[in-house]
C-alpha positions in Angstrom: -17.2 -25.2 17.9 -15.1 -23.1 16.0 -15.8 -19.5 16.3 -15.2 -17.1 13.2 -15.3 -13.5 12.3 -16.8 -12.7 9.0 -17.6 -9.5 7.1 -21.0 -9.1 5.2 -22.3 -6.7 2.7 -25.1 -4.4 4.1 -27.7 -6.2 2.0 -26.5 -9.7 3.2 -26.6 -8.6 6.8 -30.0 -7.1 6.7 -31.3 -10.3 5.1 -29.9 -12.3 7.8 -31.3 -10.1 10.4 -34.7 -10.2 8.9 -34.7 -14.1 8.9 -34.0 -14.0 12.9 -36.5 -11.4 13.5 -39.1 -13.4 11.7 -38.1 -16.2 14.0 -37.1 -18.5 11.0 -33.8 -19.0 12.9 -32.7 -18.4 16.6 -29.5 -16.8 15.7 -27.4 -15.5 12.6 -24.9 -18.2 13.3 -27.7 -21.0 13.2 -28.8 -19.4 9.8 -25.2 -19.4 8.4 -24.7 -22.9 9.5 -27.8 -24.0 7.9 -26.7 -22.3 4.7 -23.5 -23.9 4.5 -25.1 -27.4 5.1 -27.6 -26.6 2.3 -24.6 -25.7 0.1 -22.6 -28.8 1.0 -25.5 -30.9 0.0 -26.3 -29.3 -3.3 -22.3 -29.7 -4.1 -22.8 -33.4 -3.3 -25.8 -33.8 -5.5 -23.8 -31.9 -8.3 -20.7 -33.9 -7.9 -23.2 -37.2 -8.2 -24.6 -36.1 -11.3 -21.4 -35.1 -12.7 -19.9 -38.5 -12.1 -23.1 -40.2 -13.6 -22.5 -38.0 -16.8 -18.8 -38.6 -17.1 -19.5 -42.4 -16.9 -22.1 -42.0 -19.5 -19.9 -40.2 -21.9 -17.4 -42.7 -21.4 -19.7 -45.6 -22.2 -20.2 -44.6 -25.8 -23.2 -43.8 -27.7 -26.2 -46.0 -28.6 -28.5 -46.5 -31.6 -31.4 -47.2 -29.4 -34.4 -45.3 -29.9 -36.2 -43.4 -27.0 -38.5 -45.8 -26.6 -36.2 -48.8 -26.4 -34.0 -46.7 -23.5 -37.1 -45.9 -21.7 -38.2 -49.6 -21.8 -35.0 -50.6 -20.6 -35.0 -47.9 -17.8 -38.3 -49.1 -16.5 -37.1 -52.5 -16.5 -33.9 -51.8 -14.5 -36.0 -49.9 -11.9 -38.9 -52.7 -11.8 -36.3 -55.3 -11.2 
């Protein structure tokens, strides 16, 4: 595992220490790695949503009503 040295602001360092003291995590390193994993997962979700929105924008507009769109969506979900 790569070893890093980072500087933290006092409030961030206190928060990390508090989490470790509460035994939520066994070390600051474990907590920082978990935060990075969460951020990476969140970014993957954002990228997925962005791709879906871009695809939808490129497909054009529809004249369907809300009810028609909902019916089509339910039909696709239910097979």
